[in-house]
N, C-alpha and C positions, 0 to 999 in steps of 0.2 A: 243880083242872084237872091233867091228865095230862101229863107231858111227853112230846112226841112228837117232839123234834128238827126238822130241817129238812124243809120243805116235801115235797120230792121223795121223800125217806127215809120220811116218814109216808104219802105215798101208796103207796109201794111196799109197806111193812107192809100197809096196808089191803088192796092187792089180792093180797098173799100168803094174807090170811085169808081173804077172798072165794074164792079159788081153791079153798083147802083146803074151806071149807063146801060148795063147790060140787062137791068131790070124792066118789069113791065110798066112801072110809074114814074118814068122819068119825066120831071118838071120843067118845061120848056125855061121857066126862069132861072131855075139852077143850074140848068145845062150848061150854059157858058162859065158861070162861076167854077163848077166841077171840072170841066175841060180845061180851063186856065189853071187851075191849081195842079191837076194832072201834069201838063205840060212843065209847070215850073219844077215839080218833083221831078221828072225826066231828066229836065236840063241840069237839075242840081247833082242828080246822081251820075249824070255824065260825066259831068265837070270833075266830081270827087274821082271818080274811076281813072279820068285821064291824068289827075295828079298824083293818085297812087301809083298808076302805072309808070310814071316818070319816075317817082322816086324809089320804086322798085328797081327799075334799070339803072339808075344812080347806083344804088346800093349793091346790087347782084356782083358787079366785078370786085368790090370790095371784099365781099364774101367768098367769093372764088380763090382771089389770091391769097386770103388767109388761111386756106387748107393746107 
């Protein structure tokens, strides 16, 4: 899994990639590199979301029983 850093940084990088790909001056040689990096970021963020969801579901019953 690729390192993407902090969530907001990864989202900002992904936004920059999307803007570049939407732009008028897409370099074919950079296209695959940018697309691959964007896919790495999406995969990493989806993985992070899944892990966070699982952790929240694990902790939520404990919090509810503490009330």
